[in-house]
C-alpha positions as CSV (number, residue, x, y, z in Angstrom):
1,X,-13.6,14.7,0.5
2,X,-10.6,12.4,1.1
3,X,-9.1,12.7,-2.4
4,X,-9.8,16.4,-3.2
5,X,-7.5,17.6,-6.1
6,X,-5.9,14.2,-6.5
7,X,-5.5,12.5,-9.9
8,X,-5.9,8.7,-10.2
9,X,-5.2,6.3,-13.0
10,X,-7.2,3.1,-12.7
11,X,-6.4,0.1,-15.0
12,X,-9.0,-2.6,-15.7
13,X,-11.6,0.1,-15.3
14,X,-14.2,-1.0,-17.8
15,X,-16.3,-2.8,-15.1
16,X,-16.2,-4.6,-11.8
17,X,-13.7,-3.5,-9.2
18,X,-12.0,-1.0,-11.5
19,X,-15.3,0.8,-12.2
20,X,-16.3,0.8,-8.5
21,X,-12.9,2.3,-7.6
22,X,-13.3,5.0,-10.3
23,X,-16.8,6.0,-9.1
24,X,-15.7,5.9,-5.4
25,X,-12.6,8.0,-6.0
26,X,-14.5,10.6,-8.1
27,X,-17.1,11.0,-5.2
28,X,-14.1,11.7,-2.9
29,X,-12.9,14.5,-5.2
30,X,-10.3,12.8,-7.5
31,X,-10.0,13.3,-11.2
32,X,-9.9,9.9,-13.0
33,X,-8.0,8.4,-15.9
34,X,-9.7,5.1,-16.6
35,X,-8.1,2.5,-18.8
36,X,-9.0,-1.0,-20.1
37,X,-8.7,-3.1,-23.3
38,X,-12.5,-2.9,-23.5
39,X,-12.9,0.5,-25.1
40,X,-16.7,0.6,-24.8
41,X,-16.6,-0.3,-21.2
42,X,-13.8,2.2,-20.5
43,X,-15.8,5.0,-22.1
44,X,-18.9,4.0,-20.2
45,X,-17.0,4.2,-16.9
46,X,-15.8,7.7,-17.8
47,X,-19.3,8.7,-18.6
48,X,-20.6,7.4,-15.3
49,X,-18.0,9.4,-13.5
50,X,-19.0,12.5,-15.5
51,X,-22.7,11.9,-15.0
52,X,-22.0,11.9,-11.3
53,X,-20.4,15.3,-11.5
54,X,-16.8,14.1,-11.6
55,X,-13.9,14.5,-14.1
56,X,-12.7,11.5,-16.1
57,X,-10.7,10.7,-19.2
58,X,-10.9,7.3,-21.0
59,X,-7.8,5.6,-22.5
60,X,-8.2,2.3,-24.2
61,X,-5.1,0.2,-24.1
62,X,-3.1,-2.8,-22.8
63,X,-1.0,-2.6,-19.6
64,X,1.6,-4.9,-21.2
65,X,2.2,-2.5,-24.1
66,X,4.6,0.2,-22.9
67,X,3.4,2.7,-25.4
68,X,-0.2,2.2,-24.1
69,X,0.8,2.5,-20.5
70,X,2.7,5.7,-21.3
71,X,-0.4,7.1,-23.0
72,X,-2.4,6.4,-19.8
73,X,0.1,8.3,-17.6
74,X,0.4,11.1,-20.2
75,X,-3.4,11.4,-20.2
76,X,-3.2,12.2,-16.5
77,X,-0.4,14.8,-16.7
78,X,-1.7,16.5,-19.8
79,X,-5.4,16.7,-18.7
80,X,-5.0,17.2,-15.0
81,X,-1.4,18.3,-14.5
82,X,-0.2,15.5,-12.3
83,X,-0.6,11.8,-11.3
84,X,-1.0,11.0,-7.6
85,X,-2.6,7.5,-7.6
86,X,-2.2,4.4,-9.6
87,X,-4.6,1.4,-9.1
88,X,-3.1,-1.6,-10.9
89,X,-6.4,-3.4,-11.2
90,X,-6.1,-5.0,-14.7
91,X,-6.0,-8.8,-14.6
92,X,-7.0,-11.9,-16.4
93,X,-7.4,-15.6,-15.6
94,X,-6.9,-18.6,-17.8
95,X,-7.3,-21.8,-15.9
96,X,-5.7,-25.1,-16.8
97,X,-9.2,-26.3,-17.6
98,X,-12.0,-24.4,-19.2
99,X,-14.1,-25.5,-16.2
100,X,-12.1,-26.3,-13.0
101,X,-12.5,-29.8,-11.8
102,X,-11.2,-31.6,-8.8
103,X,-8.3,-33.2,-10.6
104,X,-7.2,-30.2,-12.8
105,X,-3.5,-29.5,-12.4
106,X,-0.5,-27.8,-13.9
107,X,0.3,-30.4,-16.4
108,X,-2.9,-29.5,-18.2
109,X,-1.8,-25.9,-18.7
110,X,-0.3,-24.6,-21.9
111,X,2.6,-22.2,-22.4
112,X,0.2,-19.7,-23.9
113,X,-2.1,-19.8,-20.8
114,X,0.9,-19.3,-18.5
115,X,2.4,-16.5,-20.5
116,X,-0.8,-14.6,-21.0
117,X,-1.7,-14.5,-17.3
118,X,1.9,-13.7,-16.1
119,X,2.1,-10.9,-18.7
120,X,-1.0,-9.1,-17.7
121,X,-1.1,-9.7,-14.0
122,X,2.5,-9.3,-13.1
123,X,4.4,-7.7,-16.0
124,X,1.6,-5.2,-16.6
125,X,1.7,-4.2,-12.9
126,X,5.5,-3.7,-13.2
127,X,5.2,-1.7,-16.4
128,X,2.5,0.7,-15.2
129,X,4.2,1.2,-11.9
130,X,7.5,1.9,-13.5
131,X,6.0,4.5,-15.9
132,X,3.7,6.1,-13.3
133,X,6.6,6.5,-10.8
134,X,8.3,9.1,-13.0
135,X,5.8,11.9,-12.4
136,X,5.3,10.7,-8.8
137,X,9.0,10.9,-8.1
138,X,9.2,14.4,-9.6
139,X,6.4,15.6,-7.3
140,X,7.7,13.6,-4.3
141,X,4.2,12.1,-3.8
142,X,2.5,8.9,-5.0
143,X,0.1,6.2,-3.9
144,X,0.2,2.9,-5.8
145,X,-2.1,0.0,-5.0
146,X,-1.5,-3.3,-6.7
147,X,-3.9,-6.2,-7.0
148,X,-3.1,-9.7,-5.7
149,X,-5.7,-12.3,-4.8
150,X,-6.7,-15.0,-2.4
151,X,-5.4,-17.2,-5.2
152,X,-1.8,-16.1,-4.3
153,X,-2.1,-18.7,-1.5
154,X,-2.6,-21.5,-4.1
155,X,-5.5,-22.9,-6.0
156,X,-6.0,-26.1,-8.0
157,X,-6.0,-25.5,-11.7
158,X,-4.6,-22.0,-11.4
159,X,-0.8,-22.3,-11.2
160,X,-0.4,-19.4,-13.6
161,X,-2.8,-17.1,-11.8
162,X,-1.6,-18.1,-8.3
163,X,2.1,-17.5,-9.3
164,X,1.3,-14.1,-10.9
165,X,-0.6,-12.9,-7.9
166,X,2.1,-14.1,-5.5
167,X,4.6,-12.3,-7.7
168,X,2.5,-9.1,-7.3
169,X,3.0,-9.3,-3.5
170,X,6.8,-9.6,-3.9
171,X,6.8,-6.8,-6.4
172,X,4.7,-4.6,-4.0
173,X,7.1,-5.1,-1.1
174,X,10.2,-4.4,-3.2
175,X,8.8,-1.2,-4.7
176,X,7.7,-0.1,-1.3
177,X,11.3,-0.3,-0.1
178,X,12.7,1.3,-3.2
179,X,10.3,4.2,-3.5
180,X,9.6,5.3,0.1
181,X,12.4,7.9,-0.2
182,X,10.2,9.6,-2.9
183,X,7.2,9.6,-0.6
184,X,5.5,6.9,-2.7
185,X,3.6,4.2,-0.9
186,X,3.1,0.9,-2.5
187,X,0.5,-1.5,-1.1
188,X,-1.6,-4.4,-2.3
189,X,-5.2,-5.5,-2.1
190,X,-5.9,-9.2,-2.3
191,X,-9.6,-9.8,-3.0
192,X,-11.4,-13.0,-2.4
193,X,-14.4,-14.1,-4.6
194,X,-16.0,-10.9,-5.9
195,X,-18.9,-10.3,-8.2
196,X,-17.2,-9.5,-11.5
197,X,-17.1,-10.7,-15.1
198,X,-14.2,-13.0,-14.1
199,X,-16.4,-14.9,-11.6
200,X,-19.6,-14.7,-13.5
201,X,-18.9,-17.9,-15.5
202,X,-18.2,-20.1,-12.6
203,X,-20.6,-23.1,-12.7
204,X,-23.1,-23.3,-9.9
205,X,-21.7,-26.4,-8.3
206,X,-18.2,-24.9,-8.2
207,X,-19.6,-21.6,-6.9
208,X,-21.4,-23.4,-4.1
209,X,-18.3,-25.2,-3.1
210,X,-16.5,-21.8,-3.0
211,X,-19.2,-20.1,-0.9
212,X,-19.1,-23.0,1.6
213,X,-15.4,-22.1,2.3
214,X,-16.1,-18.4,2.9
215,X,-16.9,-17.6,6.6
216,X,-19.3,-14.9,5.5
217,X,-20.9,-17.3,3.0
218,X,-21.2,-14.7,0.2
219,X,-19.1,-13.0,-2.5
220,X,-17.8,-9.5,-2.1
221,X,-19.4,-6.6,-3.9
222,X,-16.9,-4.6,-6.1
223,X,-17.4,-1.5,-4.0
224,X,-16.2,-3.4,-0.9
225,X,-12.9,-4.0,-2.6
226,X,-12.8,-0.3,-3.7
227,X,-13.1,0.6,0.0
228,X,-9.8,-1.0,0.6
229,X,-8.3,0.9,-2.3
230,X,-9.6,4.1,-0.9
231,X,-8.0,3.5,2.5
232,X,-4.6,2.9,1.0
233,X,-4.6,6.0,-1.2
234,X,-6.1,8.3,1.5
235,X,-4.2,10.2,4.2
236,X,-5.5,7.6,6.6
237,X,-2.8,5.3,5.2
238,X,0.0,7.9,5.0
239,X,2.3,5.8,7.1
240,X,1.4,2.4,5.5
241,X,3.5,0.9,2.8
242,X,4.5,-2.6,1.6
243,X,1.3,-4.2,3.1
244,X,-1.1,-6.7,1.7
245,X,-4.8,-6.5,2.8
246,X,-6.9,-9.6,2.1
247,X,-10.5,-8.6,1.5
248,X,-11.9,-12.1,1.3
249,X,-14.7,-12.6,3.8
250,X,-12.3,-14.5,6.1
251,X,-11.4,-17.3,3.8
252,X,-7.6,-16.7,4.1
253,X,-7.8,-17.2,7.9
254,X,-8.4,-20.9,7.3
255,X,-5.8,-21.4,4.5
């Protein structure tokens, strides 16, 4: 098992990619702290881990509230004695339009939409990384994987989302440089279109247009993104830091 005796904190773990990562890591021997604003979903993920023979603790909370993020990290150290892995998976999307259209643009975006997305996607990643780094520095070991997106390369109607995900890449590279001396690697997974709650509401005509742009002509399964997470936190990536891996079916090749 690639994560035997390791302890992982996964944010945004109530479903989708976060849940897939929790279940995958548990099968590889890790103890899991799963967190999300969705308390019921968080508890369900923890139960699924336990049902599969793993160990998991659920912590409902927001990544943008420092006290909540501290509770997440404290849950790892108090229940399992350490924190080895942080998966910054929590994220939201608030487009300029309720349904993206061809001429949607940034002048249709409100301050609230901008702030909400930047807070969760970028500031939340910063806060959780900062707090999780404390026990990681003390033990001289840590693996942090942040979540960017194909959207970091730009997308009509998503100036807030694209800016936040591009910011995550810059944050990842900076933390990788600053924390290498503590044996903490910081990398980034940038998913393309993935079957999650965030993409479930995309209208059929918009979805078809998206699929037509993907060389593989399909969306990713959450477990396919979790495979990238697993690589970055395993010993296979012991000498890898500051990198961004696009898991997008090839769409970024043509951007």
